[in-house]
C-alpha positions in Angstrom: 166.0 136.1 78.5 166.3 138.8 80.8 167.8 138.0 84.0 166.1 139.9 86.1 161.9 140.9 85.4 162.0 145.1 85.4 159.1 145.5 85.7 155.3 143.3 86.4 151.1 144.6 84.4 147.9 142.9 84.0 146.6 142.3 80.2 142.5 143.3 80.5 140.2 143.4 77.2 143.3 141.6 76.2 142.1 140.0 72.3 145.0 138.6 71.2 148.1 140.3 72.9 148.9 143.4 71.2 149.5 145.2 75.0 151.1 142.1 76.5 153.8 141.4 73.2 154.5 144.8 73.0 155.1 145.5 77.1 156.9 142.0 77.6 159.5 143.6 74.7 160.4 146.1 77.0 161.6 143.2 80.4 157.8 143.1 81.5 155.9 140.3 82.9 152.4 139.4 82.3 151.0 138.2 85.5 147.2 138.1 85.1 145.0 138.7 82.1 141.2 139.0 81.0 139.0 138.3 77.6 135.5 137.7 77.3 135.9 136.3 73.8 136.1 132.7 73.0 137.8 132.6 69.9 140.4 136.0 71.3 140.9 133.8 74.5 142.2 131.1 72.1 144.3 133.1 69.9 145.8 134.1 73.1 146.1 131.1 74.6 148.0 129.0 71.5 150.6 132.4 71.3 151.0 132.9 75.5 150.6 130.2 76.9 148.2 131.7 79.4 144.5 131.1 78.9 143.0 134.8 79.8 140.2 134.6 82.9 137.4 135.5 81.2 134.3 137.8 82.2 136.0 140.5 84.1 132.7 141.8 86.0 132.9 138.7 87.5 136.5 139.2 89.0 137.2 139.5 92.4 140.3 142.4 93.0 142.1 139.0 95.4 141.8 137.8 92.2 144.4 139.9 90.5 148.1 140.2 91.3 149.5 143.3 92.7 151.7 144.7 89.4 153.2 148.3 88.0 151.2 148.9 84.8 147.4 148.2 84.1 146.6 148.1 80.3 143.9 147.9 78.2 142.0 148.5 75.0 138.5 148.6 77.1 135.9 147.9 74.4 135.7 150.9 71.7 131.5 149.8 69.6 130.2 151.7 72.7 132.5 155.4 70.7 133.3 154.3 67.7 131.7 155.8 64.6 130.2 152.7 63.3 128.4 151.8 65.9 125.5 153.3 68.0 127.8 155.3 70.0 125.6 155.5 73.0 129.0 155.1 75.2 128.8 154.5 78.7 125.1 153.8 78.6 125.7 151.0 76.5 126.5 147.8 78.5 130.2 147.4 77.1 130.9 151.4 77.8 130.0 150.2 81.7 132.9 148.1 82.1 135.4 150.8 82.2 134.0 151.4 85.4 135.4 147.4 86.0 138.7 149.0 85.1 138.8 151.9 87.8 137.6 149.5 90.0 140.8 147.8 89.8 142.8 150.5 89.9 141.1 151.3 92.7 142.0 148.0 94.6 145.2 147.8 93.2 147.0 151.1 92.8 149.4 150.2 89.9 151.9 153.0 89.4 150.8 153.6 85.9 147.4 153.0 83.6 147.8 152.5 80.5 144.2 152.3 77.9 143.4 152.9 74.4 139.8 152.9 72.5 138.3 154.3 69.6 139.4 158.0 68.3 135.9 158.8 68.7 136.4 158.4 71.7 137.5 162.0 72.3 134.2 163.5 71.1 132.0 161.0 72.3 129.2 163.3 73.4 131.2 166.9 72.6 134.1 165.2 74.5 132.5 164.7 77.9 132.7 160.6 78.1 137.0 162.3 77.9 136.4 164.3 80.9 134.3 161.6 82.7 137.3 159.5 82.3 140.1 161.6 83.2 138.1 162.6 86.1 138.2 159.5 87.1 141.9 158.6 87.2 142.8 162.4 89.0 140.0 161.3 91.4 142.6 157.8 92.0 145.6 160.2 91.9 147.1 160.0 88.8 149.0 162.4 86.5 146.3 161.4 83.2 147.8 162.6 79.8 145.7 161.6 76.3 146.6 161.7 72.4 145.5 160.6 69.6 148.6 158.9 67.6 148.0 157.2 64.4 150.0 154.1 63.6 151.4 155.7 60.0 153.6 157.3 61.9 155.3 154.6 64.3 156.7 151.8 61.2 153.9 150.1 59.8 152.0 151.0 57.0 148.3 152.1 58.0 146.4 154.9 58.7 144.7 154.0 61.9 144.1 156.7 64.4 143.4 155.8 68.0 143.2 157.3 71.4 145.4 156.5 74.2 145.5 157.9 77.5 148.3 157.2 79.9 147.3 158.3 83.8 151.1 158.2 86.2 150.7 157.9 90.2 151.1 161.5 91.1 154.0 160.3 94.3 155.7 157.9 92.1 156.1 160.1 89.1 159.7 160.4 88.0 159.4 163.2 85.4 156.7 164.6 83.5 155.5 161.5 80.7 154.8 163.2 77.0 153.6 160.9 74.0 156.3 160.2 71.3 155.4 162.1 68.1 156.4 159.7 66.3 158.6 156.0 66.9 162.1 158.0 65.6 163.0 155.9 62.8 164.3 156.9 59.3 162.8 154.1 57.4 159.7 154.2 54.8 156.8 151.3 54.7 154.5 150.7 52.5 151.6 147.9 51.7 153.9 146.6 49.5 156.4 146.6 51.8 154.4 144.0 53.9 152.8 141.5 51.0 153.1 137.8 50.9 152.5 137.1 46.2 149.5 136.6 45.2 149.9 133.0 44.8 150.0 132.5 48.2 147.1 134.9 48.6 144.4 133.3 46.1 141.7 133.4 48.1 142.0 137.1 48.5 141.6 138.0 44.8 138.8 140.2 43.3 137.9 138.8 39.9 135.1 141.2 39.0 133.3 143.1 36.1 132.7 146.2 37.5 136.8 147.0 38.6 137.3 150.3 37.9 140.2 152.5 37.7 141.5 156.2 38.3 144.0 156.5 35.2 143.9 160.4 36.9 145.7 159.3 40.7 148.8 159.1 40.5 150.8 156.1 42.7 154.1 157.6 43.7 154.7 156.5 47.6 153.0 158.3 50.0 152.8 157.8 53.7 148.6 157.6 53.8 146.1 155.9 51.6 146.1 156.7 48.0 142.9 155.5 46.3 143.2 154.6 42.4 140.1 152.6 42.5 136.1 151.9 43.0 134.8 148.1 42.9 130.7 148.3 42.4 129.7 151.4 44.0 133.2 152.4 45.3 131.2 152.3 48.8 133.4 151.1 52.0 135.0 148.1 51.4 135.1 148.1 47.8 138.1 151.0 47.3 141.0 150.0 45.4 143.8 151.3 47.1 147.4 151.4 45.7 150.6 149.6 47.2 153.2 152.5 47.0 150.9 154.5 50.5 149.8 153.2 53.9 146.7 151.4 54.3 143.4 151.6 55.4 142.8 150.8 58.9 141.8 147.9 59.4 138.1 146.9 60.8 136.7 144.1 62.7 133.6 144.6 61.2 131.7 145.8 57.7 130.7 144.7 54.1 131.5 145.2 50.6 134.0 143.5 48.6 137.0 143.8 50.4 135.6 143.6 54.2 138.2 144.8 56.6 140.9 145.5 55.0 140.2 146.9 52.1 141.0 146.3 48.1 144.3 146.7 46.7 146.2 146.7 43.2 149.5 144.0 43.9 150.9 142.9 40.3 148.0 143.7 38.1 145.8 141.5 40.3 143.1 143.7 43.2 143.0 141.5 45.9 142.3 141.7 50.0 144.6 141.6 52.9 146.0 137.8 53.6 145.6 137.4 57.2 149.5 137.1 57.8 149.7 140.6 56.1 147.3 142.0 58.4 149.8 140.6 61.5 152.6 142.1 60.1 150.5 145.6 59.6 149.7 145.8 63.0 152.9 145.2 64.1 152.7 141.8 65.6 156.0 139.3 65.5 155.9 136.7 63.0 156.1 134.2 65.4 152.1 135.1 66.5 150.2 131.7 65.5 147.0 133.4 63.9 143.5 131.9 64.2 143.2 129.6 61.0 139.3 130.6 60.6 139.9 133.5 57.6 136.4 135.3 59.6 138.0 135.4 62.9 141.5 136.0 61.7 140.8 138.9 60.3 138.4 140.3 63.0 140.8 139.5 65.9 143.1 141.5 64.3 140.2 144.8 63.0 140.2 144.7 67.7 144.0 144.4 67.8 146.2 147.2 69.4 149.7 148.3 67.0 152.2 146.8 69.0 155.1 149.5 67.9 152.4 152.1 68.9 152.3 150.2 72.6 156.2 150.1 73.3 157.0 153.3 72.2 154.3 155.1 74.8 155.2 152.0 76.8 159.1 153.5 77.6 157.6 157.2 77.8 155.5 155.5 80.2 157.8 153.5 82.6 160.0 156.6 82.7 157.4 159.0 84.1 156.6 155.9 86.2 160.1 155.9 87.5 160.3 152.2 86.2 162.8 150.3 84.4 163.2 149.0 81.4 165.3 147.2 79.2 164.5 146.7 74.7 164.1 143.4 73.3 163.5 141.8 70.8 161.1 139.0 69.9 162.7 135.5 67.8 161.3 132.2 66.7 162.6 129.3 67.6 161.7 126.7 64.3 163.4 123.6 66.4 161.5 123.8 69.3 158.7 125.5 68.6 158.7 128.2 71.4 159.2 132.1 71.8 162.2 133.4 73.0 163.1 136.6 74.3 166.6 138.0 73.7 168.0 140.9 74.5 168.9 143.2 71.7 172.7 144.0 72.0 
């Protein structure tokens, strides 16, 4: 265990805790969490021993402890290309104003937010400009970038917008986003798989499966489509395990909905929730919802832990906050989480 807390943070729109894992691995202590979805909140409580507060619109600032970092992946559906893109006109889109309500009241040293990549293009970029302007009006220097999880040690092509604001009066150095995790280790879908026997319920056995024999299956850091199911629409494309996976999604249809289909040892199948956990960079100790549909939804809505950790290091340094690398261990005898300082 750490002998002292390096910094404190609150976890808004917490989902199943991706932000929390990433920042706790840097020595942070979560002092407050909020999540309105009862199923995600149950998964969060099961893993962290803490039941998140519910509807953020009903939370008074006095109920939220003071903290160094405010983080959260506020609802993306109003800005997603798969939704109606109503943005701030959507009730969920207005939840960003709840973030600003707490920023104004609590004045954290740093703000760390995540959303879909389309947020940057929504309404010709005006939505993002408005977001940045609101943070700047509260005295924050704001940076934003679209990063791909494929560059941070997980085999998933997942592009997301990250926004970091550091309060100008505490800024010790200019913030710059990392371009990658600086790891030489190359990963592919094949590196995170369980056996087909363990994933037998994910097998897709249909007569309308077709393969493109012209596609080579050499190692690549992007998804490599090698076949189709039915007409090859969304959720009906087959990919090689030599490449990276497509973006995990909380929604969508097709035979391989939410994960895509992969050719694994001669068998076409969806990914198992355990494999989704690994694609999102969650540790092996993380307890997954036993209901398959909920597990897929929760990982599809989650943040990629290694990306949060990589950005977090830069953010903390910019906000003049100390951090210390740690690693999660799972103690099978006590069934408890332990945080051990890395050597």
